N, C-alpha and C positions, 0 to 999 in steps of 0.2 A: 437810249435817247430821250428825255423826255419832249413833249410840245413845246414847254418853254425854252428847253434847251434847244431846239432847233431854231426857233424864234431869235434866240440870239446869233447863232450862225447864219441864218439867213442875212441878218444885216451887216454880216462881213464878207459876205460874198462877192465876188468881183462881177462887174458888167460882163455880158454872154450869157452869164447863168442865170442872171435876173435882168430886168428892163435898168435903161440908165435913166436919167433924169431928162435929157433931150431927147430920147427915144418917147416917152410919157408925155413930153410937151407936144411933140410932133401929132401924137395921136387927139391929146387933147383938141388941138386945133379943129382935127375932123368932127370931133364929139360936139363941138360948139356950132360949127356948121349944119350939123344933122339936127340939132336943137331950134335951130332957127326955122327949119321947115315943118318939126315934128317935137311937139313939147313936152310927149312921153314916150319916146322910143321903148319898147321891151328888148332889153339886152340879155345876151347870153354869154357867160364867159367860163372857155373851157379851162378847168382846172381851179386854182383860188389863188393865182397870182396876188399879192396884197396891193403893189404900187397899180395893178389895174382896178382893182378894187376901191381903192382910194381915190382914183379919178373920178370913178362912177358915183362915190358917196358924195364927192364935192357937189355934184349937180343933182343930187338924189335921184337917180336915173332906175328906172324900176329894173331890177339886176336878179338872173338867177344863176347861180356858180354850179358848174355840173364836173363833180370830182369823185372818183371811186375811193379815194383814199382817207378816210375819217382822221386818221393821225394829222396829215396834211391841213385840211379841212382847220382842224384845232390849231395847229403851230402858225400857219398863215394868217389866222385871224389876229391872233397874238401880235403879230407884225404891224398890222393895220395902224394908221393914225387916226380914220374916220371912222363912224359907224352909219351905215347906211340903213336908213328906215325900211326902205324899198326891197333889201336884199334877202333873198334866200337861197339857202343851199338844198342842193337835190345830190345824194348820194347814187351816181349812176357812170355808166359805161359811154365813152365818146363813140363807139363804135355800135352802141347799141341805145342810140339818144329817147328816151321816153318823152318825144315831144311831137306833135303833129306838124304836117307841112306848112310852111309859111307862117311860122309861129314868131319870129323875131325878127325886129328891124335891123340889130346889130349884133354881131358876135365878136369876140376879143378873145386874142389865144396869144399865148409868149412860147414859142417853140413847143408846141403840145405836141408835133408828130415827132419830135425825137423819141418820144416814148411809144411810139408806135412803129412795129414791123412794116418794111417797104410792102410786104404782098396787101398788107391793110390800107394802103395808103387812098387807093382809090374809093375804096369804103368811106373814110373818114372824110375825105373832099366830097363826097356826095353827099355825105349824113349834113356837112356843114350847108352845103346847096340847099337840101331839103328844108331845112327849118328855118333857112332866111327868106323874107318875103320878097318878092321881086324888084330887082333894083336896092336891095338892101346893102348894107355893108358890112365888111369882115376886116377889122384891124388886127393883122398878123404879124409876130416875130417869127422870123426863119435864122435860124443857125445854119450855117452852110460852109462846105468848102468852096474855096475859089475856083479850084480845081482839082482833080484828084492824082493830078500830076508835081502837085508842087510840093509834095512832103519830102522829110527829110529823116534819114534813118535815125536811130536810136545813136549811133557813135557819132553821128554829126552834132546832135542835140547837146551830148557831153561836151564836144569841142568846142563848142557856142558858149557853154557854161563856164569852161575852164578859161576860155580867152576874155570874158566878160561875167565873172561872179556877180557883179553888184546888181544888175539888171535882173537876175532871178529872185532879190527880195522884193520885187514888185510884182504882185499875184497876177497883174492884167500882162505884163510882159513876159511871165511865166509860162500862162495860160496859152498864150498866143504861139509859143514855140512847142509846148506840149502837144496842141490841137495839130501842128504842123507836122510831129511824129506820128500823131494817128489815123493819117491820111496815107502813110507810107504803106507800101504792099506787105509788109512784115505785119504790120497790125490792124490793117482794114480789108474786109471782104468785099472787092468791086462787084461781086453778083448779088449778094444781098444788102450791099451798102450799109455793111454792119462793121461799128469800129468797137474797139473798146481799151478805154483808160487803165484798166485793171491789167489786162496783159502787158501794158508799157510798164508799170511800177511792178508788176511780177518780175520782167526781164531784168529791170534795175536792181531789184534784190538780189537777183541771181548773180549779176555784175559784183555786187558788194560782198555776197559770199565767197566769191571766187576771185576777189582782192583785186577787180578792174576797176573799181571806184572803192574811193574809203565811205565809211558811214556819213561823214559829215556830208559829203557830196551825196549821197543817198537821200538824204534829209533835205537837202537843197532841189534834187532835181525830180524826187517824187511828187505826185499829187497825194496820195493815200496817207503818206506818212505825218505830214499836218493836220491840225485840227479842221481847219479849212477845207483840205483835200478830203477828210472823211467824209463830207458831203458831197464833195464834186465828184467823188470817185464812183463808177457805173462800170456794171460786166459788161454791158451793152449798149448803143446808143445807134440811131439810124441816122445818118447825115447824108446829104445829097448836094449836087452843085447848084450854085444860083440858077444856071440855065435848065437844068432838071425840074426845079421850082415852076419855072414859067411855062415849060410843059404841061405841068400838073395843072396850072392856072387856067391856060389853054383849053386843055382836055375837059375841066370840070365847068365852062364857062364863069369864070370870075376875069376881071379885067382890072388891070393893074393901074389905078386912078393917081396913084403918088408913092412913092418910098425915100426911105432916107437912110442913112448909115451914119452912126455916131462915131466921128472920126477921133474924137477926145481921146480914146483907150484904142490900144494897140490890138487888143483881143477883138475888139469888135470888127474887126475887118473881116471877120468871118460872120458877120450877122447883118441882115436887112430888116426894116419894118415895113409893112406895107398897107397902103388903105386898097382894099380889093372891094369889086362892085359885083354882085351877082348881076348877070346878063341873061333876060330871057328873050 
C-alpha cells in the first residue's frame, strides 16, 4: 500500500480509530484558551494525526510532530487540509524522546498509548511529564474498555448479527460490537492488557471453514476482510479501562481539567478525550 492509498483509507475510517469533529472542537476550545495567555505556545504532537495537525495549522502554532514511521508521516501529511509553516517533523521514538526537560507548553496525542506495551506505560507518561513545562497541558485521546467484564463471546456476536444484520452495515456499529468481543477472555490477556482483533478474525475464518457461518457472514462479521478492515486490523493492541487511565494520571502528576465523550457514535463509548495539566 502506498502513502497515497493509505491516505484515502484514513478518510474512510470510523471514529474511535481517528478523532471525531466534536473531539477536535473540544480541544480547539482549550487551544484558544491557551493562546489567550501564551501567543506562541511550543507544541509537541505524538504521531502525525492529520486532524490534530490541521487544528494547530489553523492557528499557525509552532509544532513538532514526533513519529517513528516515515510511511505514516507521508500518508498523514497527504490527508491534511492545511499546511502549517511552523510545523517540523522529527522521526523518533516516544519512549526515547529527543527533547530536554520543560521543552513544550502543550502536547497532543490521540490514542498514542494503544501502540505501547503496558510495561512501557510508566515510561511513556514520565516522558510526557518531562518534556512538558510546569503547568503545561496534554490534550489526550484515550481509547479504553468501559470494564473488562462487559465483553461478549464470539458466538454472542454472531447471534446479535443474525438478529439484526442491517446494523453491521454501519462501520461504527460493527466496530462497537467487535470491540466488545475483543475484551472477552478468549481474546484479551488481562495480565498484559493485550487484545488482538486478528485473533477474532482468525476464529471467524475458522468458523467459515467449518461451516459454522457462511462466507457472506464472514465478510459482514470480520474486520480484516473489508478494505476498511485491512487498515483497522492489528495483531496486538493495549487497552485498559477508564479507571486504570485515571490511576496513571494520578501516579504521573496529571490533573484532569476536563473530559468529553462524543456520544454521536456508538463506537466512541470506548473513548474519552481529556485536557490534562501537569502538576508540580
